[in-house]
N, C-alpha and C positions, 0 to 999 in steps of 0.2 A: 271891576278883575275879577274875570272868572274864575272858577275853583272845581278841583277832581277830586274825585277820590284817592288816596295815596294805595293801589291794588285793595288788600282784605287790612291791609292794618287801622283801619277808617281813620287814618285822620287827613284833612281836607285839605288838601292844598290848593295854591296860586297854581292857574295853570302858567305862568313865567315865572322864575323862580331866579336865584342871584347866585353864579360861584365865584369863589372868593379866591381863586387863585392869583390874578393879577395884583390884588391887594397884599401881599407877602414874597413875592418873587423877582425882585428889582432883576435881576440877571438876566431874564426874561421877558420884562414886561415896562419895566424902565421902577426907578422908586417912583410909591406913591403918598402925599402929607396926608396922616393919621386922621390929622380934622377934613382933607380931601376925601380919605376914602368914608370914616363915620359919615359926612354930609349924604354920599351916596348912598352909603345903609340907609340913613333916615330917609331919606328920598322916595327907596325902593317900598320901606314900612309905607311911605303915607303914598305909597302905587299902590297899595292889596300886596304886595309880597309876601308872602308870609314863610315862604323855603329857599333854605338857605346851607350852600351846601361851600366843603371848606373840605382839611388836610394836613394831617399832621409835616408834611412834606411840601405843602406850599411855605417856603419861609426860606435860609440862606446856608451855606455848609456853616455859620457861624451857631444856628438859633433853627430848630425846627420850628415851625406852628406857629408864624409871624401870623399867618393869614387869618388863626384861630384868636386871635391875642385880639387884632385889630376887629373883626367880630364881634366877640363879648364888649369888649367894650365900644363899640357900635348900639350894639343891641338893649345894653343897659340894660333899666326894670326891666324893659316888654318881652325879654327871650321868653317867659311862661309864654308871648302869643306868639310863636314863631314855631315850625321846622326846622331843629336844627343836625344836618349830615356829617359828618367827619368821617376819618377811613384812619384804618391803620396796615400795617407792613409796610409801608418806605418812609424813609428815616433821610434828611443829612446827616446824623449825630451818629451812626450804628454804619459805617459808607464799607465794612467788612461786606457786608447783603445788600440789598436794596430790596430783598423777596427775604419778611422774614410774620411767617403766619403759624405761628405755635402758643401755647398756651401762656409761656411767662411773657409773649412781643404785649399780645394784646390786651393781657391784664395791666403790665405797668405804662401802653401808650392809654389805653382807657382811665387813668387816672391823669396823665399829663393832659389830655385833650381837655379832660374835666377843668381842669385849675385854669390853662389858656383862655380856658371861653367864658370861663365863672358862673357856671352851669351846677349843679345835681346830676346832672340826668343826661344822655344824649339821645336824639327821636332815633337816628338812625345812625348805624357803622357801618359800612362796607369794608368788605375784603376791598384793596388799592391796587387793582388792577394785577393778579397774579401772571406768571407767564404761562403753566404749566401745572397742572391737579399732582403732579408729584411734591409742587410746594408747598403745599400745605400739610402743615403736621396733624396729625390727630389728635392731640390734649387740647390745638385750637377749644376744637366743640364742648368740651369741659368748661373748660374756661368760658365760654359765652353763654354757657347753660348758666353761667354762676354771675355772669355779670345783668341778665340778665331780671335771676332771681333778685338780687340787690336793688337791684332797680337804676342800677347804673346806665343802661341800656336796654332799649323798648323796640327794639328790631334790627334782623343784621339782615344789610343787603352784598350784594357783590356788583362791585364796579367792573365789568367789563376789558380785558386785555383782546389781544387778536381774534377773530373768530373765527383761525387755523386751530388755534391753540386751546381754550376755550368755553367752544361753542357745546361743546355736548356736558362738560363737568356745567355750564350756567342749567342747562337742560335739566339735569339728574338734581342739582341743589333746588334745581323750583319745585319739581315734580317728585321729590322725597321732604317739601317743606322746611329742609334747613335756611332759605331764605325767603321775605319777605317783600326785597325789593331789588330793583335790578338799575344801575345807570349802564349806559350804551351809548355810546358813539352814533349819532343819527340823522344825517342833514339830506338837501336837495342832491348835495354831490355826491352823498355817501352812505347808499341803503344798505347792504351786505348782508344788516342782519337782519334786516325787516320779518322774512317766515319767522327767526327763533324770537322777536319782539311779539308777534302774532300767538307764540307760541307760551309765550308766558304771560301774554295778557289775560287770556282766557284759560288759564290755572290759578290767578287773581294775585297774578305780582304786580306791585306798584312799579311804575316804569317811570326813570329821569332820564330824558333822553341831554346829552351834553355833545358839547364842538358843533352846535347845528349850528353859527354861521361858520363852521371850516376854517377856522383859527384866522377869521377876520375878508377871507377870499367872498363871503356871503352880504362882507355888510357894507360893499356898493363903494368903497373907497380907494382899494387897489387900482393903480394902472398899467398895464401892459410893463412900463419902464421902468416901474418902483425895486428900489434895493434894500433889501431888509437886511437891519443890522449885525456884524457876527455873530453870534449863538443865540438867536433869537429862533422861535420854532421853525419860522420861515426860509432860514438864508438854507438850509437847506436843497429849497425844490431848483430845479435849473431852470432857466432863463426861459425854454421852451414850456415846461410845466407851467412857470406864472403868467403865461399871454392861454395856454390852451382854458388855464382856471379863471383866470379877468374875461375871458372870451367866452363863457359856459355861462358865468354870473353877470356878465352884462345883457346877453341874451333869457336867462330868469327875470330879470330887473322889465324886461320890454312886456313878459306875460302876463308878472306876478303882483307889480303894483300897479295899484289903482285903489280909488274911492277913498275911504278909511283907511286903509294898506298905503303909506307917502314915500318908504323906503324900504332899500329891499330888504335889508333886516328885519323889518319886520314881518315884510315876503315873507321871509324862510322858518319865520317862527312860526309863523301860524301854519304854515305846509304840514311844519310838525305837530302842532296843536292839529290839524286836521286828521290824524291816524289816531281813533278813539280809543288804540290797547297804549297812547301815555300819557300817563298822569300829567305831569309838567316835563318843562322844557326852561333848560340854562341860559344865564345872559353871562356871559362872562368878562361883563366889560368894568371899569371902574371907574367912567364919570356917569354921572348918572343923566345925563340929556340921553346918554347910550340906552342907558337900561330905561329910563323914559319911553323913549325910542319901542324898545323890544315890548313891552310891557300891554302897548297899543294894541297890538298881535291878537291881544284873547278878549277885547270885545268887539274886534269886527268881523264882518263878516266870511263864515268860512267858504271857501275858495268851490265853485262850482262843478262838476265832472268836467264838461268842456276844459275848465282851466287846468285840474289837475289831468287832464289826459293829453294838455298843450305843454302843459312841466315834463311828464313823464317824455313825452315823443324825443327832448332833447337830452335824457337820460340814458348814455349810450356805455359808459363806465362810472365804477368806483373812484376815488379820489381819495387816497389816504389817510387819515385823521392823522392827529399830535400823535 
């Protein structure tokens, strides 16, 4: 595993990291046995992965933060060897609104996350995908300053929402030093944020790429005839879009799977890592074999200019992220 600086934070993070949504949201991803989840987390550690992303929302209608609990238990005494990022502002337990970006909420949320993770501090605390600047209450910044002063939070980040609503806010927060890290959807099939990724990278913002396997379409396992379970993230796509996405994935596989890059998933991760402004790319798998496959992207040779150009020729439009 190779490592990069997470922007100006000074934290050294693995180029491939692990997102934990699938460990805590059975209604979307299916149930995960805790022993299997712990095995995946321990295997990721053994592979050199040292950045783990989670959130209170990664749970059920009955309980927030299931993924946080699973992650904390899986890391155990090795917590101080890794970087943990979690989020605030979106919950199952406070159903009257799904965007609570105010001082009282962030203070409460951090305490809950610390307990579930079994830790005294959070390395990165992300705003969890606000939909509009108007959702941010002024008192949140004072509360965040207090949390940083107390040592409970080290760095502040923004998990970005839709570009048309939050691009200007993201750039403004980066330019004024309000955030140190940004988490952005970025993949072979979704590149809309590329100019902003460049802007943030040049400002010293650490960038965490998410959804880089395009909800599984870039894992190379879907066929054009696949039927997704009702309620799953991919069930909203029409048959025509599914066929289009699968055909594009197959075309990328022809170009980018080669040598030590033995799968489309690893190829998709390597392509993201080839962007010098990316600090780390999240694998969201719950299966250890798939996590390890993604991890091989870090030590694979970068793509050549000719390979990158061939992949660029295939990109004629952006497919929406989750």
